[in-house]
Structure formats: C-alpha cells, structure tokens
C-alpha positions as CSV (number, residue, x, y, z in Angstrom):
1,M,59.4,65.9,63.1
2,I,60.1,62.2,62.5
3,E,58.6,59.0,63.9
4,A,59.8,58.0,67.4
5,A,61.5,54.8,66.1
6,D,63.2,56.5,63.1
7,T,67.0,56.4,63.3
8,D,67.8,58.5,60.3
9,D,70.4,61.3,60.6
10,G,69.2,64.8,61.4
11,P,68.3,67.5,61.3
12,F,65.1,66.4,63.1
13,M,62.9,66.6,66.1
14,R,62.0,63.1,67.4
15,P,59.5,62.2,70.1
16,L,60.7,59.6,72.6
17,T,59.4,56.0,72.4
18,D,57.4,54.6,75.3
19,D,60.4,52.5,76.3
20,E,62.7,55.6,76.4
21,V,60.2,57.5,78.6
22,R,59.8,54.5,80.9
23,A,63.6,54.3,81.4
24,W,63.3,57.5,83.6
25,A,59.6,57.7,84.3
26,P,58.5,54.0,84.9
27,H,54.8,54.9,85.1
28,G,55.0,56.4,81.6
29,R,53.4,59.8,82.4
30,P,56.3,62.0,83.2
31,T,55.9,65.3,85.0
32,Y,58.0,68.4,84.4
33,E,59.9,67.7,87.6
34,E,60.8,64.1,86.5
35,W,61.9,65.3,83.1
36,D,64.0,68.1,84.6
37,A,65.6,65.6,87.1
38,A,66.3,63.1,84.3
39,L,68.1,65.8,82.3
40,D,70.2,66.9,85.3
41,S,71.1,63.3,86.2
42,E,72.0,62.5,82.6
43,L,69.3,59.7,82.4
44,L,68.3,61.6,79.3
45,D,70.9,62.3,76.7
46,F,71.1,65.3,74.5
47,P,70.9,64.2,70.9
48,G,73.7,65.1,68.4
49,R,74.1,68.3,66.4
50,A,71.0,69.5,64.5
51,R,68.8,67.1,66.4
52,G,66.1,67.4,69.1
53,N,63.9,65.2,71.2
54,C,60.5,65.9,72.7
55,T,58.0,64.2,75.0
56,V,54.6,65.0,76.5
57,L,54.7,66.0,80.2
58,Y,51.8,65.4,82.5
59,R,50.2,67.3,85.5
60,D,47.6,65.5,87.6
61,G,47.7,62.6,85.1
62,R,46.7,64.8,82.1
63,P,48.9,66.0,79.3
64,A,50.0,69.6,80.2
65,Q,53.2,70.5,78.3
66,I,55.6,69.3,75.6
67,A,59.3,69.2,76.6
68,Y,61.9,69.9,73.9
69,W,65.7,69.5,74.2
70,G,68.5,69.2,71.7
71,V,71.5,70.8,70.0
72,T,71.3,73.4,67.3
73,A,73.0,73.2,63.9
74,D,74.9,76.4,64.1
C-alpha cells in the first residue's frame, strides 16, 4: 500500500485521491453502484501491470466496503 499521491512505479496498491473519487462521484462518498458504473463506463481506468487501486464505498452515507481493482503481475 502506498500514499494516494505517490506516483512511484509498482507493484503497489494505491487508494484514490479525493479529486480522483470526485471525478466520478461528485459528492465524494461513492456507492458500490457508482463505482461499478464508473468501471463499466471507463471513467475509472485500470492501473498498469502489478498495480491496483482501492477506495472506500458507502451505504447510507457510512463506510461499508472497500473496492479493489487492478492488474496482476503474472
């Protein structure tokens, strides 16, 4: 796991910055449905090989899940 603003090469898991989240969830508290739609619509990119991203997902305004997505190193 690295800092959200870190731009070093992988392998790593990096949380999204607030600005990155607000690009597809303007209110800043994304739900699972918003995250899933952002992946499907390509508003969220997949990181490069041996890298992953993550973000907190909310239900009823409260943290409920952590979403992970990325590309393996194999």
